[in-house]
C-alpha positions as a printed Julia matrix, in Angstrom:
151×3 Matrix{Float64}:
   3.17  -21.72   -4.46
   3.59  -20.02   -1.13
   0.82  -18.05    0.52
   1.96  -15.08    2.58
   0.67  -12.32    4.82
   2.67   -9.29    5.92
   1.25   -7.08    8.68
   2.51   -3.89   10.31
   0.73   -1.57   12.76
   1.26    2.02   13.87
  -0.5     4.44   16.2
  -1.1     7.88   14.72
  -2.06   10.93   16.78
  -4.77   12.07   14.38
  -8.49   11.41   13.95
  -9.44    8.28   12.03
 -11.18   10.36    9.33
  -7.96   12.25    8.51
  -5.83    9.1     8.35
  -8.47    7.23    6.33
  -8.68   10.09    3.8
  -4.93    9.88    3.08
  -5.27    6.22    2.1
  -8.67    6.52    0.38
  -7.37    9.0    -2.25
  -4.54    7.69   -4.46
  -3.55   11.3    -5.22
  -2.39   11.53   -1.56
  -0.21    8.41   -1.71
   2.69   10.51   -3.0
   2.77   12.06    0.5
   3.34    8.79    2.33
   3.81    5.67    0.18
   7.3     4.19    0.65
   7.54    3.45   -3.08
   6.78    6.9    -4.47
  10.44    7.99   -4.25
  11.88    4.92   -6.0
  11.8     6.65   -9.4
  11.79   10.47   -9.63
  10.41   10.17  -13.2
   7.59    7.78  -12.21
   4.6     8.1   -14.54
   1.26    7.98  -12.71
  -2.3     7.68  -14.0
  -5.59    8.0   -12.15
  -8.99    6.81  -13.33
 -12.38    5.78  -12.05
 -13.72    7.44   -8.9
 -11.78   10.34   -7.36
 -11.5     8.39   -4.1
 -12.93    5.31   -2.45
 -14.48    2.34   -4.22
 -13.65    2.34   -7.92
 -10.65    4.67   -7.66
  -7.76    3.36   -9.76
  -4.07    4.22   -9.83
  -1.47    3.04  -12.31
   2.28    3.57  -12.39
   5.18    2.87  -14.7
   8.79    3.59  -13.95
  12.35    2.36  -13.91
  13.35   -1.25  -13.23
  12.94   -0.8    -9.5
   9.46    0.81   -9.72
   8.19   -1.48  -12.47
   4.64   -1.22  -13.75
   1.36   -1.97  -12.02
  -2.01   -0.79  -10.84
  -4.26   -0.63   -7.8
  -8.03   -0.38   -7.41
  -9.99    0.3    -4.23
 -12.51   -2.52   -3.83
 -13.93   -1.58   -0.42
 -13.84    1.57    1.67
 -15.51    1.79    5.07
 -14.5     3.82    8.13
 -12.88    0.63    9.51
 -10.95   -0.55    6.44
  -9.86    0.0     2.85
  -9.29   -3.06    0.66
  -7.21   -2.74   -2.52
  -6.53   -5.03   -5.48
  -2.8    -4.68   -6.24
  -1.45   -5.87   -9.6
   2.16   -5.89  -10.73
   2.9    -6.22  -14.44
   6.68   -5.66  -14.43
   9.22   -6.78  -13.51
   7.2    -9.87  -12.48
   3.46  -10.39  -12.8
   1.72  -10.77   -9.46
  -1.62   -9.99   -7.83
  -2.04   -9.3    -4.12
  -4.55   -7.8    -1.72
  -3.75   -4.77    0.41
  -5.83   -3.87    3.43
  -5.57   -0.84    5.68
  -7.5    -1.17    8.93
  -8.42    1.86   11.06
  -9.4     1.68   14.73
  -9.86    4.36   17.35
  -7.0     4.44   19.84
  -6.58    6.56   23.0
  -4.0     8.73   21.19
  -5.83    8.85   17.85
  -5.91    6.04   15.29
  -4.35    2.6    15.11
  -3.56    1.69   11.49
  -2.9    -1.88   10.44
  -1.42   -2.41    6.95
  -1.71   -5.94    5.56
  -0.66   -7.53    2.28
  -1.87  -11.01    1.35
  -1.18  -13.13   -1.66
   0.52  -16.09   -3.24
   3.98  -16.21   -4.72
   4.23  -18.29   -7.88
   6.99  -19.26  -10.26
   9.94  -16.86  -10.4
   8.32  -14.64   -7.79
   8.27  -17.54   -5.31
  11.9   -18.33   -6.05
  12.95  -14.69   -5.64
  11.25  -14.39   -2.23
  12.83  -17.65   -1.04
  16.22  -16.04   -1.64
  15.26  -12.64   -0.2
  13.02  -12.75    2.89
   9.76  -11.1     1.87
   8.55  -10.51    5.42
  11.68   -8.61    6.37
  12.09   -6.61    3.15
   8.47   -5.6     2.59
   7.9    -5.26    6.32
  10.59   -2.54    6.45
   8.9    -0.73    3.58
   5.52   -0.92    5.32
   7.12    0.52    8.48
   8.59    3.4     6.43
   5.21    4.02    4.81
   3.41    4.03    8.16
   5.97    6.52    9.53
   5.37    8.78    6.52
   1.58    8.34    6.91
   1.96    9.39   10.57
   3.91   12.5     9.55
   1.33   13.42    6.87
  -1.65   12.91    9.21
  -0.13   14.61   12.24
   1.45   17.51   10.32
């Protein structure tokens, strides 16, 4: 087993409340998530609360998108914590956290993923550097979040 943590940060020229709202509502993730364009026929489901704690989002798509779900476990003005579960192509469970801090130009957002790689997942990420690959996707997502919040 290999524990990991991936972190990326971006400064966004928008109020913290606006940036926070885009992450706190899974319906808005289609505007900025780097994975929403992986499968044009992606099937999405929403349940639980409309936003914030208890909001749930599920997806199922092609081989690249796979199948999984997310649930918001904590939502404060400073952070949103999410339980992320993958069912396909490989089962895995990780924690996502988005931190929000005031910054002279608006909001500093820190996106973190933590977890453990086990079995085939651990082997896969030994062959393909997880930090580099997922880090690039986080950077793309933060750029799209910036565009959505500043637009």
